[in-house]
LODOMI-913469 format. One line per field, with one value per atom (N, C-alpha, C): residue number from 1; residue in one letter; atom name; x, y, z. Coordinates in steps of 0.05 Angstrom, whole numbers. Last residue first. Layout:
! residues N
firo	(NUM, ...)
guba	(A, ...)
lumti	(CA, ...)
east	(X, ...)
north	(Y, ...)
up	(Z, ...)
END
This chain:
! residues 159
firo	(159, 159, 159, 158, 158, 158, 157, 157, 157, 156, 156, 156, 155, 155, 155, 154, 154, 154, 153, 153, 153, 152, 152, 152, 151, 151, 151, 150, 150, 150, 149, 149, 149, 148, 148, 148, 147, 147, 147, 146, 146, 146, 145, 145, 145, 144, 144, 144, 143, 143, 143, 142, 142, 142, 141, 141, 141, 140, 140, 140, 139, 139, 139, 138, 138, 138, 137, 137, 137, 136, 136, 136, 135, 135, 135, 134, 134, 134, 133, 133, 133, 132, 132, 132, 131, 131, 131, 130, 130, 130, 129, 129, 129, 128, 128, 128, 127, 127, 127, 126, 126, 126, 125, 125, 125, 124, 124, 124, 123, 123, 123, 122, 122, 122, 121, 121, 121, 120, 120, 120, 119, 119, 119, 118, 118, 118, 117, 117, 117, 116, 116, 116, 115, 115, 115, 114, 114, 114, 113, 113, 113, 112, 112, 112, 111, 111, 111, 110, 110, 110, 109, 109, 109, 108, 108, 108, 107, 107, 107, 106, 106, 106, 105, 105, 105, 104, 104, 104, 103, 103, 103, 102, 102, 102, 101, 101, 101, 100, 100, 100, 99, 99, 99, 98, 98, 98, 97, 97, 97, 96, 96, 96, 95, 95, 95, 94, 94, 94, 93, 93, 93, 92, 92, 92, 91, 91, 91, 90, 90, 90, 89, 89, 89, 88, 88, 88, 87, 87, 87, 86, 86, 86, 85, 85, 85, 84, 84, 84, 83, 83, 83, 82, 82, 82, 81, 81, 81, 80, 80, 80, 79, 79, 79, 78, 78, 78, 77, 77, 77, 76, 76, 76, 75, 75, 75, 74, 74, 74, 73, 73, 73, 72, 72, 72, 71, 71, 71, 70, 70, 70, 69, 69, 69, 68, 68, 68, 67, 67, 67, 66, 66, 66, 65, 65, 65, 64, 64, 64, 63, 63, 63, 62, 62, 62, 61, 61, 61, 60, 60, 60, 59, 59, 59, 58, 58, 58, 57, 57, 57, 56, 56, 56, 55, 55, 55, 54, 54, 54, 53, 53, 53, 52, 52, 52, 51, 51, 51, 50, 50, 50, 49, 49, 49, 48, 48, 48, 47, 47, 47, 46, 46, 46, 45, 45, 45, 44, 44, 44, 43, 43, 43, 42, 42, 42, 41, 41, 41, 40, 40, 40, 39, 39, 39, 38, 38, 38, 37, 37, 37, 36, 36, 36, 35, 35, 35, 34, 34, 34, 33, 33, 33, 32, 32, 32, 31, 31, 31, 30, 30, 30, 29, 29, 29, 28, 28, 28, 27, 27, 27, 26, 26, 26, 25, 25, 25, 24, 24, 24, 23, 23, 23, 22, 22, 22, 21, 21, 21, 20, 20, 20, 19, 19, 19, 18, 18, 18, 17, 17, 17, 16, 16, 16, 15, 15, 15, 14, 14, 14, 13, 13, 13, 12, 12, 12, 11, 11, 11, 10, 10, 10, 9, 9, 9, 8, 8, 8, 7, 7, 7, 6, 6, 6, 5, 5, 5, 4, 4, 4, 3, 3, 3, 2, 2, 2, 1, 1, 1)
guba	(G, G, G, W, W, W, V, V, V, A, A, A, R, R, R, A, A, A, G, G, G, S, S, S, D, D, D, G, G, G, A, A, A, R, R, R, F, F, F, V, V, V, F, F, F, Y, Y, Y, G, G, G, A, A, A, V, V, V, V, V, V, A, A, A, L, L, L, V, V, V, L, L, L, T, T, T, A, A, A, A, A, A, S, S, S, L, L, L, T, T, T, L, L, L, T, T, T, A, A, A, P, P, P, R, R, R, G, G, G, F, F, F, R, R, R, D, D, D, R, R, R, G, G, G, V, V, V, S, S, S, D, D, D, R, R, R, A, A, A, P, P, P, S, S, S, T, T, T, A, A, A, Y, Y, Y, V, V, V, L, L, L, L, L, L, L, L, L, A, A, A, A, A, A, A, A, A, A, A, A, L, L, L, G, G, G, L, L, L, A, A, A, S, S, S, L, L, L, L, L, L, L, L, L, P, P, P, T, T, T, A, A, A, F, F, F, S, S, S, Q, Q, Q, H, H, H, T, T, T, A, A, A, I, I, I, R, R, R, G, G, G, A, A, A, L, L, L, P, P, P, G, G, G, D, D, D, V, V, V, T, T, T, A, A, A, F, F, F, R, R, R, A, A, A, E, E, E, K, K, K, L, L, L, S, S, S, E, E, E, G, G, G, S, S, S, E, E, E, K, K, K, A, A, A, A, A, A, F, F, F, V, V, V, A, A, A, V, V, V, P, P, P, T, T, T, A, A, A, L, L, L, S, S, S, L, L, L, L, L, L, V, V, V, V, V, V, A, A, A, W, W, W, A, A, A, A, A, A, F, F, F, T, T, T, R, R, R, W, W, W, R, R, R, P, P, P, I, I, I, L, L, L, A, A, A, Y, Y, Y, A, A, A, V, V, V, A, A, A, V, V, V, A, A, A, V, V, V, L, L, L, L, L, L, P, P, P, T, T, T, L, L, L, V, V, V, V, V, V, A, A, A, F, F, F, H, H, H, I, I, I, I, I, I, L, L, L, P, P, P, H, H, H, A, A, A, P, P, P, L, L, L, G, G, G, L, L, L, I, I, I, Q, Q, Q, D, D, D, F, F, F, M, M, M)
lumti	(N, CA, C, N, CA, C, N, CA, C, N, CA, C, N, CA, C, N, CA, C, N, CA, C, N, CA, C, N, CA, C, N, CA, C, N, CA, C, N, CA, C, N, CA, C, N, CA, C, N, CA, C, N, CA, C, N, CA, C, N, CA, C, N, CA, C, N, CA, C, N, CA, C, N, CA, C, N, CA, C, N, CA, C, N, CA, C, N, CA, C, N, CA, C, N, CA, C, N, CA, C, N, CA, C, N, CA, C, N, CA, C, N, CA, C, N, CA, C, N, CA, C, N, CA, C, N, CA, C, N, CA, C, N, CA, C, N, CA, C, N, CA, C, N, CA, C, N, CA, C, N, CA, C, N, CA, C, N, CA, C, N, CA, C, N, CA, C, N, CA, C, N, CA, C, N, CA, C, N, CA, C, N, CA, C, N, CA, C, N, CA, C, N, CA, C, N, CA, C, N, CA, C, N, CA, C, N, CA, C, N, CA, C, N, CA, C, N, CA, C, N, CA, C, N, CA, C, N, CA, C, N, CA, C, N, CA, C, N, CA, C, N, CA, C, N, CA, C, N, CA, C, N, CA, C, N, CA, C, N, CA, C, N, CA, C, N, CA, C, N, CA, C, N, CA, C, N, CA, C, N, CA, C, N, CA, C, N, CA, C, N, CA, C, N, CA, C, N, CA, C, N, CA, C, N, CA, C, N, CA, C, N, CA, C, N, CA, C, N, CA, C, N, CA, C, N, CA, C, N, CA, C, N, CA, C, N, CA, C, N, CA, C, N, CA, C, N, CA, C, N, CA, C, N, CA, C, N, CA, C, N, CA, C, N, CA, C, N, CA, C, N, CA, C, N, CA, C, N, CA, C, N, CA, C, N, CA, C, N, CA, C, N, CA, C, N, CA, C, N, CA, C, N, CA, C, N, CA, C, N, CA, C, N, CA, C, N, CA, C, N, CA, C, N, CA, C, N, CA, C, N, CA, C, N, CA, C, N, CA, C, N, CA, C, N, CA, C, N, CA, C, N, CA, C, N, CA, C, N, CA, C, N, CA, C, N, CA, C, N, CA, C, N, CA, C, N, CA, C, N, CA, C, N, CA, C, N, CA, C, N, CA, C, N, CA, C, N, CA, C, N, CA, C, N, CA, C, N, CA, C, N, CA, C, N, CA, C, N, CA, C, N, CA, C, N, CA, C, N, CA, C, N, CA, C, N, CA, C, N, CA, C, N, CA, C, N, CA, C, N, CA, C, N, CA, C)
east	(-217, -243, -241, -174, -172, -197, -191, -176, -180, -217, -231, -218, -179, -205, -219, -142, -135, -160, -174, -162, -156, -181, -206, -198, -127, -144, -167, -114, -100, -115, -153, -152, -136, -140, -168, -168, -89, -94, -119, -96, -79, -84, -130, -140, -122, -95, -121, -131, -55, -48, -75, -85, -71, -64, -97, -118, -106, -46, -65, -86, -28, -13, -32, -62, -65, -49, -45, -73, -76, 9, 2, -25, 3, 17, 9, -22, -37, -24, 17, -8, -23, 58, 62, 36, 31, 35, 44, 28, 3, 9, 82, 66, 38, 98, 110, 94, 68, 63, 74, 91, 62, 56, 145, 138, 109, 162, 157, 146, 174, 149, 142, 223, 220, 195, 254, 237, 230, 326, 297, 280, 379, 368, 339, 385, 399, 386, 355, 348, 361, 365, 371, 364, 347, 376, 384, 306, 309, 339, 310, 314, 317, 257, 283, 288, 206, 226, 256, 177, 173, 195, 190, 197, 198, 169, 200, 206, 116, 130, 161, 104, 104, 117, 111, 128, 128, 69, 96, 116, 23, 31, 58, 29, 30, 37, 24, 48, 52, -25, -3, 22, -57, -57, -33, -46, -39, -37, -64, -38, -28, -119, -103, -74, -132, -134, -119, -122, -108, -109, -159, -130, -114, -207, -199, -168, -204, -203, -197, -203, -184, -183, -243, -221, -200, -279, -288, -265, -255, -253, -262, -270, -242, -239, -324, -315, -286, -327, -338, -327, -306, -290, -300, -346, -318, -301, -387, -389, -363, -370, -374, -377, -372, -345, -348, -425, -406, -379, -453, -454, -433, -417, -440, -438, -380, -383, -405, -369, -394, -400, -318, -340, -368, -269, -290, -316, -230, -238, -261, -229, -221, -229, -250, -262, -255, -212, -241, -254, -164, -168, -198, -174, -170, -175, -178, -201, -199, -126, -147, -173, -96, -94, -115, -114, -119, -116, -93, -120, -127, -39, -53, -82, -24, -22, -37, -37, -55, -49, 2, -27, -45, 47, 43, 13, 40, 42, 37, 42, 16, 18, 98, 75, 48, 137, 131, 106, 136, 135, 126, 144, 121, 114, 191, 167, 144, 227, 224, 198, 215, 212, 209, 230, 203, 196, 283, 264, 236, 306, 308, 287, 295, 283, 284, 322, 297, 287, 365, 371, 345, 341, 362, 367, 304, 293, 317, 313, 318, 312, 301, 330, 336, 244, 259, 287, 200, 227, 244, 147, 151, 178, 154, 136, 142, 187, 197, 180, 156, 180, 190, 113, 108, 134, 141, 129, 122, 156, 178, 166, 106, 126, 148, 81, 69, 89, 119, 114, 100, 111, 138, 134, 58, 66, 94, 67, 47, 53, 102, 111, 92, 74, 99, 105, 28, 28, 53, 47, 29, 29, 77, 89, 74, 40, 60, 74, 5, -3, 19, 31, 33, 24, 17, 44, 48, -37, -24, 4, -45, -54, -41, -32, -13, -20, -32, -48, -30, 18, 7, -10, 48, 27, 12, 83, 94, 73, 29, 59, 70, -31, -15, 14, -61, -72, -56, -50, -49, -58, -61, -35, -29)
north	(435, 442, 436, 419, 444, 452, 372, 393, 420, 342, 346, 370, 342, 356, 362, 309, 337, 352, 261, 275, 304, 250, 257, 270, 239, 261, 269, 195, 219, 243, 157, 166, 193, 154, 163, 172, 134, 159, 170, 87, 107, 134, 60, 68, 89, 54, 66, 78, 23, 49, 66, -24, -8, 18, -40, -34, -17, -49, -28, -21, -88, -62, -42, -130, -117, -92, -142, -133, -118, -154, -133, -123, -200, -176, -153, -234, -225, -200, -242, -230, -219, -267, -242, -225, -313, -294, -267, -335, -330, -311, -341, -324, -316, -377, -350, -329, -420, -410, -380, -432, -426, -411, -444, -420, -413, -466, -470, -446, -456, -470, -476, -431, -449, -468, -423, -414, -436, -437, -441, -430, -430, -414, -418, -495, -469, -455, -528, -521, -493, -541, -561, -554, -494, -504, -524, -456, -473, -484, -386, -414, -431, -343, -350, -378, -339, -333, -337, -346, -365, -362, -301, -329, -347, -260, -260, -289, -276, -275, -277, -270, -295, -297, -213, -231, -259, -198, -191, -209, -215, -227, -220, -184, -215, -226, -132, -141, -171, -135, -131, -141, -143, -163, -159, -95, -121, -145, -59, -58, -84, -73, -74, -76, -62, -91, -94, -8, -25, -56, 12, 15, -3, -6, -16, -12, 30, 0, -12, 83, 71, 42, 105, 92, 78, 128, 104, 91, 175, 155, 127, 209, 203, 176, 210, 200, 192, 236, 206, 194, 284, 267, 238, 303, 301, 281, 305, 287, 282, 343, 315, 296, 387, 378, 347, 396, 387, 377, 375, 390, 379, 370, 363, 380, 347, 365, 354, 318, 331, 349, 299, 279, 291, 322, 325, 307, 313, 341, 345, 261, 284, 310, 229, 230, 252, 242, 245, 248, 225, 253, 258, 168, 183, 213, 156, 151, 168, 170, 184, 181, 132, 161, 179, 86, 89, 119, 98, 93, 96, 102, 126, 121, 50, 74, 96, 21, 17, 39, 43, 47, 43, 25, 53, 59, -29, -17, 12, -38, -43, -31, -21, -7, -14, -55, -27, -17, -102, -103, -77, -86, -103, -107, -61, -44, -60, -104, -83, -66, -136, -147, -124, -99, -110, -121, -90, -68, -80, -143, -130, -107, -149, -166, -153, -119, -107, -124, -149, -123, -113, -195, -198, -171, -172, -186, -189, -155, -135, -148, -192, -187, -169, -193, -213, -208, -149, -147, -168, -154, -150, -154, -158, -178, -177, -114, -143, -163, -72, -75, -105, -79, -81, -86, -69, -96, -99, -18, -37, -66, 11, 11, -10, -5, -11, -11, 14, -12, -21, 70, 56, 27, 78, 80, 68, 68, 51, 56, 107, 79, 60, 156, 151, 122, 149, 162, 159, 130, 114, 123, 175, 148, 131, 213, 216, 191, 202, 195, 197, 224, 193, 188, 277, 269, 240, 280, 292, 285, 245, 237, 251, 270, 250, 243, 338, 316, 295, 355, 358, 333, 340, 358, 365, 300, 326, 347, 272, 271, 296, 241, 264, 256, 189, 216, 238, 137, 150, 177, 125, 119, 134)
up	(1, -11, -37, 32, 19, 2, 59, 74, 58, 20, 46, 61, -20, -25, 0, 7, -1, -7, 9, 33, 28, -45, -29, -2, -60, -72, -55, -26, -23, -37, -43, -14, -11, -98, -89, -61, -95, -109, -98, -69, -56, -70, -105, -79, -65, -150, -153, -124, -128, -140, -141, -115, -93, -104, -167, -147, -127, -192, -204, -183, -158, -159, -173, -171, -141, -143, -221, -214, -190, -213, -230, -225, -180, -169, -186, -214, -188, -178, -252, -259, -236, -219, -232, -241, -206, -184, -196, -258, -242, -221, -270, -288, -272, -230, -230, -247, -244, -218, -218, -295, -292, -267, -283, -298, -294, -214, -242, -255, -162, -168, -196, -166, -146, -154, -230, -211, -191, -240, -245, -223, -223, -245, -252, -196, -203, -226, -155, -183, -189, -102, -122, -150, -77, -74, -95, -118, -98, -98, -135, -141, -117, -129, -118, -124, -147, -167, -156, -99, -121, -142, -68, -60, -82, -100, -93, -85, -97, -123, -120, -43, -55, -81, -42, -26, -36, -75, -83, -67, -48, -73, -81, 1, 2, -25, -21, -6, -5, -43, -60, -46, 3, -20, -36, 32, 43, 21, -6, 1, 15, -3, -29, -24, 51, 40, 14, 52, 70, 59, 13, 10, 26, 37, 11, 5, 84, 86, 60, 61, 81, 81, 31, 17, 36, 67, 52, 35, 82, 100, 86, 39, 45, 61, 50, 22, 26, 99, 95, 69, 85, 104, 100, 51, 41, 60, 88, 64, 53, 124, 134, 111, 91, 102, 112, 81, 58, 70, 144, 117, 98, 206, 186, 162, 264, 237, 220, 306, 305, 281, 298, 306, 303, 288, 269, 275, 330, 319, 300, 349, 364, 355, 306, 334, 349, 266, 262, 290, 290, 282, 279, 291, 317, 312, 238, 256, 282, 224, 211, 228, 251, 259, 246, 223, 252, 260, 172, 176, 206, 182, 171, 174, 200, 218, 207, 152, 176, 195, 119, 112, 137, 146, 141, 136, 141, 168, 166, 85, 101, 128, 75, 64, 80, 99, 111, 101, 72, 100, 110, 19, 24, 54, 23, 17, 24, 30, 49, 48, -17, 11, 30, -57, -56, -27, -46, -44, -44, -55, -28, -24, -111, -91, -63, -150, -137, -114, -168, -155, -141, -187, -171, -154, -224, -200, -180, -273, -252, -224, -309, -305, -283, -313, -296, -292, -309, -319, -301, -284, -314, -324, -228, -243, -274, -216, -209, -226, -233, -246, -241, -196, -225, -239, -150, -153, -183, -155, -152, -159, -158, -180, -178, -109, -134, -158, -72, -74, -101, -85, -89, -90, -72, -100, -104, -15, -31, -59, 7, 4, -14, 4, -12, -13, 31, 7, -11, 80, 64, 35, 98, 96, 77, 101, 80, 77, 143, 117, 97, 189, 183, 156, 190, 191, 179, 193, 171, 167, 242, 214, 192, 289, 278, 250, 309, 300, 284, 355, 328, 324, 400, 403, 377, 382, 390, 391, 351, 352, 359, 370, 366, 365, 361, 366, 356, 363, 338, 338, 417, 406, 380)
END
């Protein structure tokens, strides 16, 4: 399923979604957490990116595994080491993207006022601050892993 797109290896095509969407989610989630006056305008972007980013990262991970099996299963030496390094960032990136997406979605839900509380956070200020802090930490983690995955992938390809 993740092997080819129009006869080309799928991984180099699919990774661009993950490499673009993850930093966008990081940026929008951080802005949402830190700048309350932007929340009304940024909520839709947080929701959409929180749904799309983990899917893109999962597709990149799966297509990478398919590419390795199809073309690099028997490779050894320095290239094998670079591929292993690159592959080692796939699962942490997926988990951090999932965590960030979940925290960001919870933050959006928590900051949307309940029907009976106009203008107030749904669960109160302490819950909003806790979710904001979790979102910021997970944004840093996801940003780190998307950078490391992209950098190690480029080094694996280009030496």
